[in-house]
C-alpha positions as semicolon CSV with decimal commas, in nm:
position;residue;x (nm);y (nm);z (nm)
1;M;-0,850;-3,171;1,353
2;A;-1,151;-3,064;1,556
3;S;-1,451;-2,941;1,360
4;K;-1,519;-2,647;1,587
5;V;-1,361;-2,432;1,855
6;E;-1,520;-2,449;2,200
7;K;-1,419;-2,093;2,278
8;K;-1,324;-1,858;1,999
9;S;-0,975;-1,710;2,008
10;K;-0,929;-1,336;2,035
11;V;-0,749;-1,213;1,723
12;V;-0,635;-0,853;1,680
13;V;-0,534;-0,725;1,337
14;V;-0,352;-0,393;1,339
15;G;-0,372;-0,220;1,001
16;G;-0,654;-0,220;0,745
17;G;-0,455;-0,209;0,424
18;I;-0,433;-0,479;0,157
19;A;-0,291;-0,749;0,386
20;G;-0,472;-0,665;0,710
21;A;-0,811;-0,622;0,547
22;L;-0,797;-0,957;0,368
23;L;-0,680;-1,135;0,682
24;A;-0,954;-0,981;0,898
25;K;-1,214;-1,084;0,639
26;S;-1,076;-1,438;0,621
27;L;-1,087;-1,493;0,998
28;Q;-1,406;-1,313;1,097
29;F;-1,616;-1,631;1,122
30;H;-1,342;-1,836;1,291
31;A;-1,247;-1,606;1,582
32;D;-1,342;-1,295;1,772
33;V;-1,159;-1,053;1,545
34;V;-1,085;-0,687;1,616
35;L;-0,951;-0,474;1,330
36;I;-0,762;-0,163;1,439
37;D;-0,714;0,102;1,171
38;P;-0,693;0,484;1,185
39;K;-0,949;0,515;0,905
40;E;-1,295;0,373;0,852
41;Y;-1,218;0,236;0,508
42;F;-1,001;-0,002;0,311
43;E;-0,833;0,143;0,004
44;I;-0,704;-0,043;-0,300
45;T;-0,388;0,163;-0,292
46;Y;-0,245;0,049;-0,624
47;A;-0,541;0,225;-0,786
48;N;-0,512;0,561;-0,612
49;L;-0,311;0,733;-0,887
50;R;-0,595;0,675;-1,133
51;A;-0,836;0,833;-0,885
52;K;-0,639;1,159;-0,897
53;V;-0,722;1,204;-1,266
54;E;-1,061;1,030;-1,247
55;P;-1,212;1,091;-0,901
56;S;-1,515;0,869;-0,967
57;F;-1,274;0,574;-0,985
58;A;-1,233;0,601;-0,607
59;E;-1,599;0,509;-0,558
60;R;-1,491;0,151;-0,623
61;S;-1,138;0,158;-0,481
62;V;-1,222;0,315;-0,143
63;V;-1,450;0,083;0,057
64;K;-1,572;0,102;0,415
65;H;-1,433;-0,174;0,634
66;S;-1,789;-0,260;0,734
67;D;-1,871;-0,360;0,375
68;Y;-1,646;-0,668;0,384
69;F;-1,578;-0,712;0,757
70;T;-1,930;-0,780;0,881
71;K;-1,875;-1,009;1,179
72;G;-1,589;-0,859;1,380
73;R;-1,528;-0,530;1,556
74;I;-1,370;-0,224;1,396
75;V;-1,171;0,020;1,610
76;V;-1,094;0,344;1,426
77;A;-0,774;0,450;1,598
78;Y;-0,396;0,415;1,584
79;A;-0,221;0,136;1,768
80;S;0,013;0,299;2,017
81;G;0,171;0,006;2,200
82;V;0,164;-0,367;2,262
83;T;0,229;-0,601;2,555
84;E;0,233;-0,981;2,577
85;T;-0,147;-0,982;2,601
86;E;-0,288;-0,644;2,491
87;V;-0,276;-0,375;2,224
88;F;-0,310;-0,010;2,326
89;T;-0,481;0,238;2,097
90;S;-0,475;0,615;2,054
91;N;-0,831;0,641;2,184
92;G;-0,732;0,490;2,519
93;E;-0,848;0,131;2,470
94;C;-0,663;-0,180;2,584
95;I;-0,762;-0,466;2,355
96;P;-0,670;-0,820;2,466
97;Y;-0,551;-1,082;2,217
98;D;-0,462;-1,446;2,189
99;Y;-0,313;-1,386;1,844
100;L;-0,186;-1,057;1,705
101;I;-0,121;-0,969;1,342
102;I;0,067;-0,651;1,254
103;A;-0,005;-0,517;0,907
104;T;0,058;-0,144;0,939
105;G;0,226;-0,097;0,601
106;N;0,348;0,255;0,530
107;D;0,281;0,551;0,755
108;D;0,061;0,743;0,511
109;S;-0,154;1,029;0,637
110;Y;-0,505;0,963;0,507
111;P;-0,835;1,118;0,619
112;K;-1,032;0,924;0,878
113;S;-1,358;0,910;0,684
114;R;-1,432;0,771;0,339
115;S;-1,617;1,087;0,238
116;K;-1,313;1,302;0,321
117;R;-1,088;1,069;0,121
118;L;-1,317;1,103;-0,181
119;E;-1,312;1,481;-0,137
120;Q;-0,933;1,467;-0,134
121;Y;-0,934;1,301;-0,475
122;Q;-1,171;1,568;-0,606
123;E;-0,928;1,836;-0,482
124;D;-0,629;1,664;-0,643
125;F;-0,819;1,638;-0,971
126;A;-0,918;2,006;-0,956
127;N;-0,555;2,107;-0,896
128;I;-0,433;1,898;-1,189
129;K;-0,710;2,013;-1,421
130;S;-0,653;2,383;-1,349
131;A;-0,273;2,363;-1,371
132;E;-0,072;2,429;-1,683
133;S;0,233;2,258;-1,532
134;V;0,269;1,984;-1,270
135;L;0,574;1,871;-1,074
136;V;0,597;1,509;-0,956
137;I;0,864;1,440;-0,693
138;G;0,977;1,079;-0,680
139;G;1,052;0,824;-0,951
140;G;0,939;0,504;-0,783
141;S;0,619;0,329;-0,885
142;T;0,395;0,600;-0,735
143;G;0,568;0,893;-0,905
144;V;0,600;0,715;-1,239
145;E;0,236;0,607;-1,240
146;L;0,112;0,955;-1,148
147;A;0,326;1,121;-1,415
148;G;0,193;0,869;-1,666
149;E;-0,170;0,924;-1,566
150;I;-0,140;1,300;-1,605
151;A;0,056;1,280;-1,930
152;V;-0,204;1,054;-2,090
153;D;-0,520;1,223;-1,961
154;F;-0,389;1,579;-1,995
155;P;-0,135;1,571;-2,280
156;Q;-0,138;1,950;-2,309
157;K;0,007;1,996;-1,960
158;K;0,377;2,029;-1,887
159;V;0,478;1,749;-1,651
160;T;0,816;1,734;-1,478
161;L;0,934;1,436;-1,274
162;V;1,233;1,467;-1,040
163;H;1,394;1,157;-0,889
164;K;1,683;1,151;-0,644
165;N;1,840;0,835;-0,787
166;T;2,009;0,791;-1,122
167;R;1,735;0,575;-1,272
168;L;1,359;0,538;-1,244
169;L;1,193;0,240;-1,074
170;D;1,520;0,142;-0,911
171;F;1,354;-0,150;-0,733
172;M;1,321;-0,309;-1,078
173;G;1,591;-0,395;-1,330
174;Q;1,779;-0,163;-1,564
175;K;1,570;-0,265;-1,866
176;A;1,246;-0,164;-1,693
177;S;1,402;0,167;-1,589
178;S;1,524;0,247;-1,941
179;K;1,199;0,149;-2,111
180;T;0,998;0,355;-1,865
181;L;1,219;0,660;-1,915
182;D;1,179;0,634;-2,292
183;W;0,802;0,603;-2,257
184;L;0,773;0,910;-2,033
185;V;0,992;1,117;-2,264
186;S;0,775;1,008;-2,558
187;K;0,480;1,158;-2,370
188;N;0,667;1,489;-2,328
189;V;0,739;1,436;-1,958
190;K;1,060;1,609;-1,852
191;V;1,256;1,369;-1,631
192;I;1,534;1,495;-1,403
193;L;1,741;1,221;-1,241
194;G;1,995;1,232;-0,960
195;Q;1,845;1,542;-0,800
196;T;1,603;1,636;-0,522
197;V;1,361;1,923;-0,472
198;D;1,392;2,147;-0,166
199;L;1,037;2,164;-0,031
200;K;1,137;2,290;0,314
201;S;1,214;2,637;0,182
202;H;0,925;2,632;-0,062
203;Q;0,625;2,847;0,032
204;D;0,266;2,741;-0,036
205;G;0,140;2,908;-0,350
206;E;0,483;2,960;-0,501
207;K;0,533;2,828;-0,852
208;I;0,914;2,825;-0,849
209;Y;1,096;2,512;-0,730
210;K;1,470;2,463;-0,693
211;T;1,651;2,132;-0,737
212;S;1,970;2,017;-0,564
213;G;2,143;2,047;-0,901
214;G;2,058;2,415;-0,933
215;E;1,776;2,378;-1,182
216;T;1,464;2,593;-1,164
217;I;1,125;2,434;-1,227
218;I;0,805;2,629;-1,283
219;A;0,495;2,437;-1,178
220;D;0,144;2,534;-1,072
221;C;0,124;2,241;-0,828
222;H;0,332;1,952;-0,706
223;F;0,281;1,599;-0,575
224;F;0,529;1,439;-0,335
225;C;0,563;1,068;-0,414
226;A;0,875;0,962;-0,226
227;G;1,012;0,871;0,113
228;I;0,697;0,746;0,289
229;P;0,812;0,584;0,617
230;L;0,711;0,238;0,734
231;G;0,429;0,216;0,986
232;T;0,639;0,054;1,259
233;S;0,751;0,348;1,474
234;W;0,492;0,256;1,739
235;L;0,678;-0,073;1,795
236;K;1,015;0,080;1,878
237;E;0,942;0,106;2,252
238;S;0,733;-0,209;2,271
239;I;0,800;-0,576;2,345
240;L;0,871;-0,619;1,973
241;R;1,154;-0,364;1,952
242;D;1,416;-0,638;1,919
243;A;1,234;-0,778;1,615
244;L;1,288;-0,458;1,414
245;T;1,571;-0,421;1,167
246;D;1,778;-0,103;1,148
247;R;1,546;0,014;0,871
248;G;1,234;-0,050;1,075
249;R;1,117;-0,371;0,911
250;V;0,980;-0,656;1,119
251;M;1,177;-0,980;1,116
252;V;0,960;-1,282;1,050
253;D;1,014;-1,657;1,019
254;Q;0,902;-1,886;0,737
255;H;0,552;-1,896;0,885
256;L;0,534;-1,513;0,902
257;R;0,555;-1,512;1,280
258;V;0,749;-1,227;1,436
259;K;1,099;-1,326;1,542
260;G;1,090;-1,492;1,885
261;R;0,708;-1,500;1,905
262;K;0,464;-1,788;1,876
263;N;0,137;-1,593;1,860
264;I;0,234;-1,269;1,684
265;F;0,254;-1,241;1,306
266;A;0,358;-0,961;1,069
267;I;0,247;-0,932;0,707
268;G;0,266;-0,692;0,414
269;D;0,519;-0,421;0,339
270;I;0,660;-0,402;0,693
271;T;0,822;-0,747;0,682
272;D;1,192;-0,804;0,619
273;I;1,116;-1,059;0,347
274;P;1,353;-0,987;0,052
275;E;1,093;-0,928;-0,220
276;I;0,945;-0,635;-0,410
277;K;0,679;-0,483;-0,188
278;Q;0,346;-0,498;-0,368
279;G;-0,018;-0,581;-0,313
280;L;-0,005;-0,927;-0,470
281;F;0,254;-1,051;-0,223
282;A;0,077;-0,878;0,068
283;M;-0,237;-1,078;-0,016
284;Q;-0,034;-1,398;-0,026
285;H;0,103;-1,312;0,320
286;A;-0,256;-1,276;0,442
287;N;-0,363;-1,609;0,293
288;V;-0,071;-1,800;0,446
289;T;-0,125;-1,638;0,786
290;A;-0,500;-1,706;0,778
291;K;-0,428;-2,071;0,708
292;N;-0,178;-2,090;0,994
293;L;-0,405;-1,916;1,243
294;K;-0,696;-2,144;1,160
295;L;-0,465;-2,443;1,212
296;L;-0,350;-2,316;1,552
297;M;-0,694;-2,207;1,670
298;Y;-0,844;-2,543;1,579
299;G;-0,576;-2,732;1,769
300;G;-0,349;-2,830;1,483
301;K;0,022;-2,905;1,522
302;E;0,284;-2,639;1,455
303;N;0,477;-2,869;1,224
304;K;0,179;-2,857;0,988
305;M;0,195;-2,479;0,950
306;A;0,216;-2,336;0,599
307;T;0,538;-2,164;0,495
308;Y;0,589;-1,855;0,284
309;K;0,861;-1,818;0,025
310;A;0,970;-1,478;-0,100
311;G;0,787;-1,374;-0,415
312;P;0,962;-1,381;-0,753
313;D;1,140;-1,078;-0,895
314;M;0,822;-0,956;-1,060
315;A;0,637;-0,624;-1,076
316;I;0,402;-0,431;-1,302
317;V;0,372;-0,051;-1,315
318;S;0,094;0,126;-1,503
319;L;0,176;0,389;-1,764
320;G;-0,150;0,567;-1,825
321;R;-0,471;0,390;-1,921
322;K;-0,344;0,143;-2,179
323;D;0,029;0,082;-2,125
324;A;0,240;-0,064;-1,846
325;V;0,591;-0,189;-1,783
326;M;0,624;-0,543;-1,647
327;Q;0,923;-0,726;-1,510
328;S;0,914;-1,102;-1,462
329;P;1,191;-1,356;-1,396
330;M;1,185;-1,437;-1,768
331;S;1,163;-1,097;-1,937
332;T;1,083;-0,726;-1,924
333;M;0,821;-0,576;-2,152
334;I;0,638;-0,248;-2,197
335;G;0,324;-0,152;-2,383
336;R;-0,032;-0,275;-2,435
337;I;0,014;-0,639;-2,331
338;P;0,112;-0,566;-1,969
339;G;-0,121;-0,267;-1,984
340;F;-0,413;-0,495;-2,062
341;M;-0,332;-0,690;-1,744
342;K;-0,344;-0,393;-1,508
343;S;-0,389;-0,045;-1,646
344;S;-0,753;-0,039;-1,754
345;D;-0,902;-0,138;-1,417
346;Q;-0,594;-0,125;-1,187
347;F;-0,692;-0,470;-1,050
348;V;-0,985;-0,306;-0,869
349;G;-1,246;-0,554;-0,992
350;K;-1,025;-0,851;-0,907
351;T;-0,946;-0,715;-0,560
352;R;-1,311;-0,640;-0,483
353;K;-1,396;-0,998;-0,579
354;Q;-1,122;-1,136;-0,353
355;M;-1,255;-0,921;-0,069
356;G;-1,608;-1,047;-0,128
357;I;-1,739;-0,699;-0,206
358;D;-2,046;-0,699;-0,427
359;A;-2,015;-0,491;-0,743
360;S;-2,311;-0,279;-0,636
361;C;-2,174;-0,221;-0,286
362;F;-2,006;0,119;-0,270
363;G;-2,041;0,190;0,100
364;L;-2,182;0,537;0,040
């Protein structure tokens, strides 16, 4: 394989989350890389529930793209369309590419600037601290972790969690769901399953919430932790529309290339790979794709491309600062052992190291 590229390939990465950020970092010295993201920062999202009860935590988990992506170009905008050769952005740019990587994750609405994101965490913390009662809507990993953070840091507060399905953490097994329910109840969290909360008729400032089952909940504030759509709506009218599943996921092959495409890849939560969607697997997607792109850009043969196999049926969900519930192919456990693995630092230190971010670099 050639030792250098005569002319660097143009690589466009759309999405600056876990997968996109790592990929952009990995390729920045091998190609002319453009990172398109609607915000100026990368966020370690699996740590953002801790930041709501400890805002200073976000100083380490919210990092400007420019702190790890020092060689390429950053375009702070939304991607709005794609052709065979270009990506269109919300600020009117047309950015050419030789290789395109789509890593748009979930369609969360985050502030554009890092400073505003940090302010948002301060506001969330102030709302929690001043409240006597808090309502958490959604019993997936986000809702469970937030309820656990509040229950542990503010044990005097009344926390209610409402989940539309009949068990918590329904992407995990029954044992994990049952153990998590028991843990939350032991922390005096009221859990209501099989019901929803009508927020459309709820007025800002009101403390009374109604559930689909007719229950009334009194809460000083609420946090909505459910039903965040995938970030693929911009592809529905593009050349990649036929590669989307009915649920909006992007179909990829064993090399993580988009169905029917040789030079377009998709990584992270948007893929149709049958695995639990989590940061660990998103990073593995990025590593496999980086390896394949380097191979192609340096003139390697396609039959030498790395393949990706769906991750094992494994997940870990924090329960406050010391406990967690973990599901692996071998067993399910809850308590301090899995908590030691994740809950104290939320993998922030490990992720910063993988991203090559110096411990003293906060991007202030």
